[in-house]
Backbone as ProteinMPNN parsed JSONL, in Angstrom:
{"seq_chain_A": "MQHLMRAACVALFITGAIHPVWAARVRQGTVANALANPIRKVVTMLQSMQKKVEEAGAKEEALYEKFQCHCKSGGADLQASISAAEVKAPAVSSDIEAAEGKLTGSKEALKGAQTDRSAAKAAKQEAMSLREKEAASYAAEKADSDANIAAIAKAVAALEKGMAGSFLQSGTAQALRQLIIKATMSEPDRQELASFLSGASVEGYAPRSGEITGILKE", "coords_chain_A": {"N_chain_A": [[-33.068, 294.678, 6.87], [-33.656, 297.32, 7.519], [-33.848, 296.826, 10.192], [-31.192, 296.31, 10.957], [-29.972, 298.757, 10.448], [-31.25, 300.296, 12.316], [-30.239, 299.216, 14.677], [-27.583, 299.884, 14.462], [-27.717, 302.631, 14.616], [-28.604, 302.932, 17.247], [-26.422, 301.975, 18.623], [-24.504, 303.842, 17.962], [-25.581, 306.036, 19.199], [-25.468, 305.358, 21.863], [-22.768, 305.152, 22.179], [-21.955, 307.72, 21.669], [-23.153, 308.957, 23.763], [-21.873, 307.891, 25.967], [-19.193, 308.531, 25.608], [-18.296, 311.243, 26.334], [-18.352, 311.068, 29.149], [-16.556, 309.0, 29.694], [-14.214, 310.099, 28.653], [-13.837, 312.229, 30.345], [-13.293, 310.906, 32.703], [-10.918, 309.652, 32.044], [-9.255, 311.83, 31.751], [-9.227, 312.763, 34.375], [-7.909, 310.6, 35.654], [-5.418, 310.759, 34.477], [-4.482, 313.21, 35.434], [-4.412, 312.609, 38.18], [-2.514, 310.598, 38.205], [-0.351, 312.093, 37.33], [-0.073, 313.816, 39.485], [0.459, 311.966, 41.486], [2.9, 310.781, 40.811], [5.31, 312.436, 41.498], [5.151, 312.283, 44.333], [5.309, 309.545, 44.705], [7.87, 309.188, 43.755], [9.343, 310.598, 45.662], [8.694, 309.072, 47.896], [9.833, 306.662, 47.146], [12.529, 307.43, 47.083], [12.855, 308.055, 49.799], [12.379, 305.55, 50.906], [14.559, 304.184, 49.842], [16.64, 305.574, 51.071], [16.025, 304.916, 53.713], [16.515, 302.185, 53.651], [19.253, 302.161, 53.17], [20.154, 303.448, 55.492], [19.297, 301.581, 57.38], [20.886, 299.416, 56.597], [23.428, 300.51, 57.087], [23.178, 300.86, 59.836], [22.955, 298.208, 60.602], [25.507, 297.3, 59.942], [27.035, 298.899, 61.677], [26.094, 297.918, 64.101], [26.998, 295.286, 63.917], [29.763, 295.733, 63.914], [30.001, 296.897, 66.436], [29.181, 294.795, 68.098], [31.232, 293.031, 67.49], [33.359, 294.503, 68.47], [32.668, 294.602, 71.164], [32.855, 291.909, 71.757], [35.556, 291.543, 71.321], [36.526, 293.237, 73.294], [35.602, 291.908, 75.54], [36.94, 289.435, 75.328], [39.546, 290.394, 75.185], [39.641, 291.734, 77.609], [39.341, 289.577, 79.32], [41.687, 288.186, 78.733], [43.521, 290.118, 79.554], [42.901, 290.262, 82.271], [43.581, 287.694, 82.958], [46.318, 287.846, 82.489], [46.98, 289.744, 84.399], [46.288, 288.342, 86.72], [48.07, 286.211, 86.495], [50.437, 287.628, 86.672], [50.185, 288.602, 89.263], [50.335, 286.232, 90.663], [52.872, 285.449, 89.944], [54.434, 287.494, 90.89], [55.327, 287.323, 93.698], [57.22, 285.244, 93.43], [58.983, 286.384, 91.621], [59.809, 288.517, 93.157], [61.097, 287.125, 95.178], [63.128, 285.997, 93.648], [64.455, 288.325, 92.916], [65.299, 289.221, 95.425], [66.955, 287.078, 96.07], [68.804, 287.345, 94.023], [69.832, 289.836, 94.668], [70.967, 289.171, 97.101], [72.9, 287.356, 96.202], [74.351, 289.125, 94.653], [75.292, 290.859, 96.611], [76.85, 289.027, 98.031], [78.632, 288.403, 95.991], [79.848, 290.877, 95.626], [81.081, 291.149, 98.109], [82.761, 288.938, 97.984], [84.301, 289.711, 95.811], [85.463, 291.985, 96.881], [86.924, 290.804, 98.937], [88.608, 289.225, 97.372], [90.0, 291.207, 96.01], [91.294, 292.385, 98.171], [92.861, 290.214, 98.99], [94.378, 289.97, 96.707], [95.775, 292.378, 96.709], [97.21, 291.995, 99.054], [98.689, 289.772, 98.294], [100.189, 290.885, 96.228], [101.655, 292.738, 97.699], [103.057, 290.982, 99.361], [104.489, 289.602, 97.432], [106.033, 291.679, 96.389], [107.489, 292.318, 98.647], [108.843, 289.906, 99.007], [110.346, 289.866, 96.661], [111.912, 292.127, 97.079], [113.304, 291.314, 99.362], [114.606, 289.113, 98.279], [116.212, 290.379, 96.42], [117.808, 291.858, 98.142], [119.024, 289.765, 99.518], [120.336, 288.588, 97.389], [122.089, 290.636, 96.696], [123.521, 290.789, 99.068], [124.607, 288.223, 99.112], [126.155, 288.36, 96.799], [127.992, 290.302, 97.564], [129.187, 289.033, 99.742], [130.216, 286.813, 98.421], [132.011, 288.036, 96.693], [133.747, 289.119, 98.572], [134.597, 286.767, 99.773], [135.819, 285.515, 97.591], [137.877, 287.347, 97.187], [139.284, 287.066, 99.57], [140.081, 284.383, 99.375], [141.726, 284.596, 97.165], [143.674, 286.293, 98.215], [144.772, 284.71, 100.262], [145.775, 282.649, 98.68], [147.783, 284.021, 97.278], [149.423, 284.734, 99.402], [150.292, 282.228, 100.341], [151.654, 281.334, 98.066], [153.698, 283.251, 97.948], [155.076, 282.804, 100.353], [155.908, 280.16, 99.992], [157.74, 280.567, 98.034], [159.677, 281.893, 99.337], [159.386, 284.621, 99.652], [158.526, 286.274, 101.716], [159.086, 288.783, 102.863], [158.657, 290.787, 100.836], [155.989, 290.222, 100.32], [154.69, 290.94, 102.691], [154.68, 293.677, 102.457], [152.775, 294.22, 100.65], [149.416, 294.939, 99.383], [147.845, 292.737, 99.683], [148.666, 291.472, 101.986], [147.738, 293.286, 103.88], [144.991, 292.912, 103.516], [144.782, 290.313, 104.447], [145.364, 290.724, 107.116], [143.042, 291.969, 108.0], [141.311, 289.919, 107.523], [142.004, 287.798, 109.273], [141.1, 288.716, 111.648], [138.332, 288.318, 111.807], [138.115, 285.734, 111.035], [137.322, 282.237, 111.333], [139.028, 280.43, 113.54], [141.511, 278.829, 115.629], [142.6, 280.431, 118.627], [145.445, 280.512, 119.208], [146.479, 280.081, 116.598], [145.485, 282.342, 115.336], [146.879, 284.369, 116.692], [149.477, 283.696, 115.95], [149.457, 284.119, 113.127], [148.809, 286.837, 113.076], [151.051, 287.96, 114.284], [152.961, 287.27, 112.413], [152.045, 288.606, 110.089], [152.315, 291.186, 110.925], [154.929, 291.82, 110.531], [156.981, 291.751, 112.314], [160.193, 290.724, 113.17], [160.613, 289.097, 110.812], [162.581, 287.469, 109.824], [162.889, 285.638, 111.836], [160.727, 284.046, 111.44], [161.284, 282.504, 109.36], [162.198, 279.753, 109.63], [159.821, 278.682, 110.325], [158.088, 278.953, 108.263], [156.781, 276.997, 106.873], [154.914, 276.146, 108.703], [153.292, 278.429, 108.954], [152.339, 278.564, 106.367], [150.819, 276.258, 106.334], [148.809, 276.921, 108.151], [147.488, 278.955, 106.747], [146.5, 277.531, 104.578], [144.551, 276.011, 105.684]], "CA_chain_A": [[-32.168, 295.775, 6.531], [-34.054, 298.439, 8.398], [-33.531, 296.409, 11.569], [-29.752, 296.484, 11.142], [-29.683, 300.175, 10.474], [-31.735, 300.813, 13.59], [-29.29, 298.764, 15.719], [-26.361, 300.678, 14.333], [-27.987, 303.973, 15.138], [-28.659, 302.843, 18.722], [-25.028, 301.822, 19.12], [-23.823, 305.129, 17.836], [-26.135, 306.93, 20.198], [-24.921, 304.969, 23.19], [-21.342, 305.499, 22.183], [-21.85, 309.171, 21.786], [-23.561, 309.372, 25.106], [-20.871, 307.454, 26.97], [-17.856, 309.048, 25.299], [-17.884, 312.382, 27.161], [-18.088, 310.618, 30.541], [-15.28, 308.217, 29.698], [-13.112, 311.026, 28.396], [-13.606, 313.005, 31.572], [-12.618, 310.025, 33.69], [-9.535, 309.447, 31.589], [-8.506, 313.036, 32.079], [-9.02, 312.779, 35.836], [-6.867, 309.597, 35.985], [-4.102, 311.261, 34.044], [-4.078, 314.247, 36.391], [-4.08, 311.94, 39.456], [-1.2, 309.942, 38.029], [0.672, 313.139, 37.261], [0.15, 314.296, 40.851], [0.986, 310.882, 42.32], [4.278, 310.412, 40.423], [6.319, 313.081, 42.36], [5.056, 311.727, 45.688], [5.853, 308.189, 44.648], [9.324, 309.314, 43.597], [9.877, 310.966, 46.972], [8.548, 307.89, 48.761], [10.864, 305.699, 46.719], [13.814, 307.937, 47.565], [12.885, 307.883, 51.247], [12.521, 304.119, 51.176], [15.952, 303.835, 49.529], [17.457, 306.115, 52.154], [15.759, 304.105, 54.897], [17.208, 300.912, 53.47], [20.688, 302.405, 53.356], [20.364, 303.719, 56.913], [19.165, 300.306, 58.078], [22.083, 298.624, 56.294], [24.534, 301.108, 57.834], [22.947, 300.534, 61.242], [23.291, 296.794, 60.791], [26.976, 297.204, 59.93], [27.514, 299.479, 62.928], [25.768, 296.975, 65.17], [27.918, 294.152, 63.788], [31.071, 296.196, 64.383], [29.923, 297.098, 67.88], [29.185, 293.467, 68.712], [32.593, 292.506, 67.341], [34.192, 295.257, 69.409], [32.322, 294.137, 72.503], [33.433, 290.565, 71.89], [37.008, 291.733, 71.46], [36.771, 293.81, 74.615], [35.4, 290.86, 76.533], [38.051, 288.474, 75.247], [40.76, 291.113, 75.568], [39.575, 291.967, 79.045], [39.615, 288.3, 79.979], [43.132, 287.929, 78.588], [44.216, 291.074, 80.411], [42.695, 289.831, 83.648], [44.409, 286.495, 83.139], [47.706, 288.309, 82.591], [47.113, 290.388, 85.708], [46.279, 287.283, 87.728], [49.346, 285.493, 86.381], [51.479, 288.514, 87.199], [50.039, 288.633, 90.717], [50.852, 284.955, 91.166], [54.312, 285.389, 89.677], [55.121, 288.596, 91.566], [56.125, 286.889, 94.856], [58.381, 284.475, 92.974], [59.932, 287.344, 91.047], [60.37, 289.257, 94.283], [62.072, 286.228, 95.815], [64.29, 285.914, 92.749], [65.183, 289.596, 93.024], [65.984, 289.216, 96.716], [68.06, 286.116, 95.968], [69.824, 287.945, 93.155], [70.484, 290.893, 95.447], [71.835, 288.494, 98.056], [74.061, 286.857, 95.459], [75.151, 290.287, 94.262], [76.004, 291.3, 97.812], [77.903, 288.044, 98.26], [79.646, 288.556, 94.942], [80.597, 292.101, 95.928], [81.952, 290.866, 99.244], [83.809, 288.041, 97.496], [85.195, 290.523, 94.985], [86.228, 292.836, 97.789], [87.904, 289.942, 99.58], [89.605, 288.845, 96.367], [90.847, 292.379, 95.778], [92.164, 292.518, 99.345], [93.855, 289.142, 98.897], [95.277, 290.284, 95.6], [96.668, 293.444, 97.177], [98.13, 291.389, 100.018], [99.613, 288.922, 97.533], [101.126, 291.777, 95.536], [102.563, 293.287, 98.703], [103.951, 289.899, 99.771], [105.398, 289.344, 96.31], [106.982, 292.794, 96.338], [108.383, 292.169, 99.796], [109.711, 288.762, 98.727], [111.3, 290.28, 95.631], [112.853, 293.049, 97.708], [114.172, 290.512, 100.221], [115.465, 288.313, 97.409], [117.227, 291.279, 95.86], [118.76, 292.153, 99.22], [119.806, 288.554, 99.751], [121.234, 288.412, 96.241], [123.155, 291.636, 96.82], [124.362, 290.384, 100.193], [125.373, 287.044, 98.687], [127.163, 288.807, 95.834], [129.047, 290.985, 98.326], [129.907, 288.019, 100.51], [130.985, 285.984, 97.485], [133.143, 288.849, 96.239], [134.674, 289.194, 99.701], [135.183, 285.437, 99.926], [136.75, 285.307, 96.47], [139.053, 288.196, 97.441], [140.043, 286.447, 100.663], [140.715, 283.174, 98.845], [142.825, 285.04, 96.3], [144.727, 286.833, 99.087], [145.428, 283.571, 100.912], [146.55, 281.945, 97.652], [148.994, 284.821, 97.029], [150.286, 284.635, 100.582], [150.884, 280.889, 100.331], [152.628, 281.285, 96.965], [154.851, 284.084, 98.317], [155.822, 282.127, 101.413], [156.552, 278.972, 99.431], [158.867, 281.029, 97.204], [160.616, 282.603, 100.196], [159.231, 286.057, 99.398], [157.693, 286.776, 102.806], [159.323, 290.207, 103.088], [157.943, 291.589, 99.829], [154.55, 289.966, 100.458], [154.162, 291.709, 103.817], [154.57, 295.073, 102.046], [151.719, 294.316, 99.618], [148.032, 295.143, 99.83], [147.268, 291.44, 100.021], [148.959, 291.242, 103.402], [146.804, 294.116, 104.64], [143.688, 292.245, 103.446], [144.846, 289.157, 105.336], [145.31, 291.21, 108.495], [141.624, 292.173, 108.302], [140.617, 288.633, 107.442], [142.228, 286.937, 110.44], [140.373, 289.258, 112.801], [136.987, 287.736, 111.847], [138.14, 284.358, 110.548], [137.082, 281.191, 112.33], [140.253, 279.645, 113.774], [141.919, 278.794, 117.05], [143.234, 281.676, 119.047], [146.899, 280.469, 118.987], [146.763, 280.288, 115.17], [145.202, 283.748, 115.022], [147.999, 285.15, 117.214], [150.644, 283.368, 115.132], [149.326, 284.813, 111.835], [148.853, 288.28, 113.319], [152.44, 288.308, 114.537], [153.69, 287.151, 111.15], [151.62, 289.658, 109.159], [152.74, 292.498, 111.424], [156.265, 292.034, 110.011], [157.972, 291.731, 113.387], [161.158, 289.627, 113.108], [160.253, 288.208, 109.713], [163.613, 286.461, 109.676], [162.647, 284.609, 112.83], [159.644, 283.182, 111.005], [161.71, 281.718, 108.206], [162.159, 278.32, 109.866], [158.443, 278.227, 110.558], [157.251, 279.344, 107.125], [155.913, 275.86, 106.534], [153.798, 276.154, 109.647], [152.41, 279.539, 108.568], [151.666, 278.161, 105.125], [149.804, 275.265, 106.698], [147.666, 277.616, 108.763], [146.762, 279.68, 105.691], [145.821, 276.575, 103.702], [143.425, 275.38, 106.378]], "C_chain_A": [[-32.444, 296.972, 7.419], [-33.709, 298.128, 9.858], [-32.062, 296.631, 11.872], [-29.394, 297.954, 11.256], [-30.126, 300.785, 11.797], [-30.758, 300.447, 14.726], [-28.026, 299.583, 15.677], [-26.571, 302.068, 14.884], [-28.024, 303.981, 16.66], [-27.252, 302.774, 19.314], [-24.283, 303.134, 19.061], [-24.317, 306.105, 18.888], [-25.535, 306.648, 21.584], [-23.458, 305.379, 23.305], [-21.167, 306.991, 22.351], [-22.225, 309.652, 23.164], [-22.49, 309.045, 26.152], [-19.541, 308.176, 26.784], [-17.466, 310.253, 26.147], [-17.544, 311.983, 28.601], [-16.743, 309.904, 30.641], [-14.088, 309.129, 29.5], [-12.785, 311.834, 29.647], [-12.853, 312.174, 32.61], [-11.148, 309.79, 33.315], [-8.687, 310.659, 31.944], [-8.22, 313.115, 33.578], [-7.91, 311.806, 36.259], [-5.49, 310.086, 35.609], [-3.571, 312.311, 35.012], [-3.646, 313.62, 37.721], [-2.72, 311.269, 39.373], [-0.076, 310.97, 38.011], [0.98, 313.689, 38.643], [0.814, 313.244, 41.729], [2.443, 310.583, 42.018], [5.341, 311.12, 41.259], [6.313, 312.529, 43.775], [5.653, 310.333, 45.728], [7.379, 308.227, 44.549], [9.987, 309.648, 44.927], [9.83, 309.787, 47.925], [9.626, 306.861, 48.446], [12.243, 306.121, 47.218], [13.956, 307.747, 49.069], [13.07, 306.425, 51.634], [13.955, 303.648, 50.909], [16.896, 304.32, 50.627], [17.287, 305.288, 53.423], [16.509, 302.778, 54.838], [18.709, 301.071, 53.721], [21.019, 302.653, 54.82], [20.294, 302.434, 57.722], [20.392, 299.425, 57.85], [23.3, 299.154, 57.067], [24.415, 300.793, 59.318], [23.307, 299.092, 61.547], [24.805, 296.596, 60.832], [27.569, 297.744, 61.229], [27.271, 298.529, 64.096], [26.706, 295.774, 65.144], [29.309, 294.526, 64.297], [31.086, 296.366, 65.895], [29.957, 295.767, 68.623], [30.579, 292.835, 68.639], [33.535, 293.184, 68.326], [33.944, 294.8, 70.841], [32.922, 292.762, 72.771], [34.937, 290.658, 72.106], [37.351, 292.29, 72.838], [36.632, 292.752, 75.703], [36.565, 289.881, 76.542], [39.361, 289.133, 75.658], [40.795, 291.383, 77.057], [39.869, 290.702, 79.831], [41.098, 287.964, 79.918], [43.934, 288.845, 79.5], [44.098, 290.681, 81.875], [43.521, 288.598, 83.958], [45.872, 286.875, 83.297], [47.962, 288.952, 83.946], [47.185, 289.342, 86.813], [47.591, 286.516, 87.72], [50.483, 286.321, 86.956], [51.417, 288.581, 88.72], [50.569, 287.36, 91.352], [52.371, 284.914, 91.06], [55.093, 286.419, 90.477], [55.915, 288.146, 92.793], [57.375, 286.12, 94.456], [59.444, 285.398, 92.401], [60.606, 288.146, 92.155], [61.422, 288.42, 95.009], [63.326, 286.108, 94.977], [65.138, 287.173, 92.848], [65.97, 289.638, 94.33], [67.179, 288.265, 96.693], [69.195, 286.683, 95.132], [70.578, 289.045, 93.892], [71.431, 290.296, 96.482], [73.095, 287.967, 97.397], [74.98, 288.007, 95.062], [75.958, 290.806, 95.446], [77.155, 290.356, 98.125], [79.023, 288.165, 97.251], [80.499, 289.792, 95.194], [81.574, 291.864, 97.075], [83.104, 289.957, 98.823], [84.825, 288.799, 96.653], [86.082, 291.405, 95.857], [87.316, 292.027, 98.488], [89.015, 289.535, 98.628], [90.558, 289.997, 96.08], [91.813, 292.599, 96.94], [93.27, 291.468, 99.313], [94.869, 289.433, 97.805], [96.289, 291.356, 96.013], [97.698, 292.888, 98.156], [99.163, 290.523, 99.306], [100.648, 289.764, 96.799], [102.158, 292.339, 96.514], [103.57, 292.23, 99.148], [104.967, 289.588, 98.679], [106.472, 290.423, 96.228], [108.003, 292.692, 97.47], [109.365, 291.027, 99.564], [110.768, 289.121, 97.691], [112.361, 291.205, 96.214], [113.846, 292.288, 98.584], [115.142, 289.685, 99.387], [116.577, 289.165, 96.796], [118.292, 291.624, 96.906], [119.662, 290.951, 99.482], [120.797, 288.321, 98.619], [122.404, 289.386, 96.318], [124.118, 291.263, 97.941], [125.233, 289.192, 99.819], [126.482, 287.446, 97.72], [128.328, 289.485, 96.549], [129.888, 289.985, 99.105], [130.778, 287.153, 99.603], [132.219, 286.742, 96.985], [134.208, 288.94, 97.33], [135.39, 287.858, 99.899], [136.195, 285.146, 98.829], [138.035, 286.11, 96.68], [139.931, 287.587, 98.528], [140.783, 285.197, 100.181], [141.915, 283.542, 97.981], [143.997, 285.556, 97.137], [145.495, 285.708, 99.766], [146.306, 282.82, 99.918], [147.851, 282.686, 97.351], [149.985, 284.708, 98.197], [151.007, 283.295, 100.61], [151.966, 280.799, 99.266], [153.888, 282.067, 97.318], [155.709, 283.392, 99.366], [156.567, 280.909, 100.878], [157.764, 279.346, 98.574], [159.91, 281.789, 98.02], [160.548, 284.102, 100.02], [158.349, 286.694, 100.476], [157.853, 288.271, 102.99], [158.558, 291.08, 102.114], [156.43, 291.402, 99.937], [153.955, 290.821, 101.558], [154.009, 293.19, 103.496], [153.421, 295.289, 101.051], [150.344, 294.562, 100.244], [147.373, 293.843, 100.237], [147.499, 291.12, 101.487], [148.009, 292.036, 104.282], [145.421, 293.477, 104.653], [143.656, 291.04, 104.37], [144.796, 289.566, 106.795], [143.857, 291.426, 108.936], [140.874, 290.844, 108.356], [140.771, 287.826, 108.72], [141.498, 287.441, 111.68], [139.014, 288.578, 112.946], [136.946, 286.289, 111.362], [137.9, 283.381, 111.693], [138.335, 280.316, 112.446], [140.57, 279.657, 115.27], [142.682, 280.071, 117.392], [144.763, 281.633, 118.897], [147.272, 280.697, 117.524], [146.536, 281.748, 114.779], [146.371, 284.632, 115.469], [149.258, 284.923, 116.378], [150.616, 284.118, 113.823], [149.428, 286.318, 112.013], [150.284, 288.74, 113.541], [153.251, 288.264, 113.249], [153.365, 288.302, 110.216], [152.011, 291.052, 109.637], [154.154, 292.837, 110.982], [157.336, 292.025, 111.068], [158.841, 290.494, 113.259], [160.777, 288.62, 112.032], [161.274, 287.096, 109.573], [163.394, 285.316, 110.649], [161.584, 283.626, 112.41], [160.059, 282.295, 109.846], [161.681, 280.223, 108.472], [160.735, 277.784, 109.991], [157.525, 278.607, 109.394], [156.319, 278.224, 106.713], [154.713, 275.8, 107.443], [152.799, 277.241, 109.296], [151.625, 279.173, 107.314], [150.567, 277.153, 105.413], [148.577, 275.907, 107.302], [146.824, 278.313, 107.69], [145.975, 278.726, 104.792], [144.615, 275.931, 104.366], [142.108, 276.083, 106.045]], "O_chain_A": [[-31.527, 297.554, 7.997], [-33.34, 299.005, 10.638], [-31.727, 297.104, 12.958], [-28.58, 298.331, 12.099], [-29.466, 301.675, 12.334], [-30.489, 301.257, 15.613], [-27.461, 299.937, 16.712], [-25.692, 302.619, 15.547], [-27.537, 304.918, 17.294], [-26.934, 303.398, 20.326], [-23.537, 303.495, 19.972], [-23.544, 306.912, 19.405], [-25.164, 307.548, 22.338], [-22.984, 305.864, 24.333], [-20.309, 307.447, 23.107], [-21.68, 310.633, 23.668], [-22.243, 309.812, 27.083], [-18.834, 308.401, 27.766], [-16.344, 310.269, 26.653], [-16.587, 312.484, 29.191], [-15.928, 310.162, 31.527], [-13.051, 308.935, 30.133], [-11.622, 312.088, 29.963], [-11.936, 312.642, 33.284], [-10.269, 309.739, 34.175], [-7.544, 310.526, 32.382], [-7.123, 313.483, 33.997], [-7.078, 312.133, 37.106], [-4.516, 309.859, 36.326], [-2.393, 312.317, 35.369], [-2.652, 314.034, 38.318], [-1.899, 311.338, 40.287], [0.994, 310.763, 38.583], [2.13, 313.995, 38.956], [1.623, 313.565, 42.6], [3.166, 310.159, 42.919], [6.251, 310.431, 41.719], [7.378, 312.326, 44.359], [6.394, 309.979, 46.644], [8.082, 307.424, 45.162], [11.023, 309.09, 45.288], [10.78, 309.525, 48.664], [10.241, 306.276, 49.338], [13.023, 305.303, 47.707], [15.008, 307.341, 49.564], [13.812, 306.101, 52.561], [14.496, 302.825, 51.647], [17.807, 303.612, 51.056], [18.257, 304.992, 54.122], [17.061, 302.312, 55.834], [19.343, 300.248, 54.38], [22.016, 302.151, 55.338], [21.101, 302.205, 58.622], [20.88, 298.772, 58.772], [24.09, 298.388, 57.619], [25.409, 300.499, 59.983], [23.881, 298.782, 62.592], [25.322, 295.83, 61.645], [28.474, 297.146, 61.81], [28.127, 298.359, 64.965], [27.157, 295.298, 66.186], [29.953, 293.755, 65.009], [32.065, 296.021, 66.556], [30.652, 295.614, 69.628], [31.041, 292.197, 69.585], [34.39, 292.542, 68.936], [34.877, 294.633, 71.626], [33.427, 292.487, 73.859], [35.513, 289.961, 72.942], [38.327, 291.879, 73.466], [37.418, 292.696, 76.648], [37.107, 289.538, 77.593], [40.177, 288.545, 76.367], [41.843, 291.276, 77.694], [40.545, 290.731, 80.86], [41.693, 287.521, 80.901], [44.897, 288.419, 80.138], [45.068, 290.757, 82.629], [44.084, 288.455, 85.043], [46.585, 286.31, 84.126], [49.006, 288.743, 84.564], [48.014, 289.427, 87.718], [48.157, 286.206, 88.769], [51.371, 285.803, 87.632], [52.448, 288.613, 89.391], [51.17, 287.386, 92.426], [53.063, 284.42, 91.951], [56.287, 286.241, 90.719], [57.072, 288.54, 92.935], [58.444, 286.298, 95.039], [60.638, 285.23, 92.651], [61.805, 288.419, 92.105], [62.479, 288.916, 95.4], [64.441, 286.114, 95.498], [66.367, 287.113, 92.863], [67.136, 290.031, 94.358], [68.254, 288.573, 97.207], [70.372, 286.535, 95.461], [71.795, 289.176, 93.763], [72.525, 290.808, 96.723], [74.199, 288.095, 97.926], [76.204, 287.896, 95.119], [77.135, 291.145, 95.318], [78.268, 290.781, 98.435], [80.201, 288.048, 97.587], [81.715, 289.769, 95.005], [82.723, 292.303, 97.038], [84.251, 290.15, 99.226], [86.032, 288.576, 96.751], [87.279, 291.554, 95.611], [88.456, 292.47, 98.624], [90.19, 289.498, 98.993], [91.763, 289.799, 95.927], [92.978, 292.946, 96.745], [94.439, 291.761, 99.564], [96.063, 289.177, 97.959], [97.48, 291.263, 95.716], [98.877, 293.238, 98.113], [100.344, 290.528, 99.651], [101.827, 289.413, 96.747], [103.35, 292.412, 96.218], [104.759, 292.508, 99.298], [106.142, 289.344, 98.953], [107.652, 290.135, 96.028], [109.195, 292.939, 97.288], [110.552, 291.139, 99.872], [111.931, 288.738, 97.815], [113.545, 291.093, 95.896], [115.047, 292.557, 98.569], [116.321, 289.558, 99.716], [117.722, 288.729, 96.673], [119.487, 291.676, 96.617], [120.875, 291.081, 99.645], [121.938, 287.916, 98.843], [123.55, 289.027, 96.048], [125.336, 291.389, 97.812], [126.418, 289.138, 100.148], [127.603, 286.944, 97.802], [129.491, 289.282, 96.201], [131.116, 290.063, 99.134], [131.908, 286.803, 99.946], [133.31, 286.184, 96.868], [135.405, 288.851, 97.058], [136.593, 287.804, 100.152], [137.275, 284.611, 99.081], [139.134, 285.632, 96.396], [141.158, 287.588, 98.427], [141.944, 284.974, 100.524], [142.968, 282.907, 98.042], [145.158, 285.299, 96.822], [146.723, 285.744, 99.839], [147.419, 282.406, 100.24], [148.899, 282.063, 97.186], [151.197, 284.603, 98.007], [152.207, 283.242, 100.877], [153.05, 280.266, 99.507], [155.003, 281.628, 97.035], [156.936, 283.398, 99.27], [157.709, 280.653, 101.257], [158.691, 278.553, 98.408], [160.902, 282.271, 97.475], [161.548, 284.793, 100.218], [157.522, 287.554, 100.175], [156.872, 288.969, 103.246], [157.877, 292.019, 102.527], [155.673, 292.336, 99.67], [152.863, 291.368, 101.407], [153.279, 293.894, 104.194], [153.139, 296.423, 100.663], [150.146, 294.414, 101.449], [146.445, 293.841, 101.046], [146.627, 290.561, 102.152], [147.529, 291.539, 105.3], [144.743, 293.493, 105.681], [142.639, 290.766, 105.006], [144.247, 288.842, 107.626], [143.482, 291.119, 110.068], [139.933, 290.672, 109.131], [139.806, 287.237, 109.208], [141.301, 286.698, 112.642], [138.58, 288.289, 114.062], [135.876, 285.685, 111.286], [138.223, 283.651, 112.85], [138.649, 279.55, 111.534], [139.972, 280.398, 116.051], [143.318, 280.689, 116.539], [145.343, 282.64, 118.489], [148.236, 281.4, 117.222], [147.294, 282.317, 113.993], [146.804, 285.523, 114.738], [150.017, 285.859, 116.13], [151.625, 284.699, 113.424], [150.055, 287.003, 111.205], [150.687, 289.791, 113.042], [154.117, 289.108, 113.018], [154.258, 288.907, 109.623], [152.037, 291.995, 108.847], [154.558, 293.999, 111.041], [158.502, 292.268, 110.758], [158.342, 289.368, 113.239], [160.635, 287.429, 112.31], [160.939, 285.954, 109.258], [163.676, 284.161, 110.332], [161.515, 282.513, 112.931], [159.294, 281.441, 109.398], [161.188, 279.472, 107.631], [160.48, 276.596, 109.791], [156.303, 278.581, 109.541], [155.201, 278.469, 106.259], [153.616, 275.444, 107.012], [151.591, 277.009, 109.334], [150.425, 279.43, 107.209], [149.502, 277.196, 104.797], [147.448, 275.508, 107.018], [145.595, 278.263, 107.727], [144.902, 279.077, 104.302], [143.755, 275.369, 103.688], [141.053, 275.686, 106.541]]}, "name": "protein", "num_of_chains": 1, "seq": "MQHLMRAACVALFITGAIHPVWAARVRQGTVANALANPIRKVVTMLQSMQKKVEEAGAKEEALYEKFQCHCKSGGADLQASISAAEVKAPAVSSDIEAAEGKLTGSKEALKGAQTDRSAAKAAKQEAMSLREKEAASYAAEKADSDANIAAIAKAVAALEKGMAGSFLQSGTAQALRQLIIKATMSEPDRQELASFLSGASVEGYAPRSGEITGILKE"}
């Protein structure tokens, strides 16, 4: 019993002796932790910022590489287009020259066609004018011919009826006088008709009225 009590007293003594030291250390640790927490927080914030900056840098680098790739491919395509254009340029130039030549030829052909058209119009107008003149001349000649035929018919009818005297006083006789001047006939017949139409010795022509009528009917 005494032994147990002695052990308990020793334990209490040791505990009492150690307790102040342990308490002091605990207080020091608490202060250190309190001081370390703000620094740790700042470090954590800085580390977070660093991570974000690194991530942003990685994205920028990826975009830059993509841009560089696009520039390279785009530059290659552009160079290919330039090369193709350089190859095609002579052909295009030849096509342009050919087109210009065709255009010049077309202009000349058009000019020639316009000249031909103007000439054709002029020829047509001239032909129409000539045709109109010929038609007018034919109409005049036909009218004159019809008048002459009518005059001869009247003269023949008058002579056949024995009306030579009254016929010679008519306008028809005067028309016949003009007609025999330019008519196509033998000169003796022309002289015979002229003498008859002049009215000289009409009675003397009575026996020969049949002859005069025959001449007029020819």
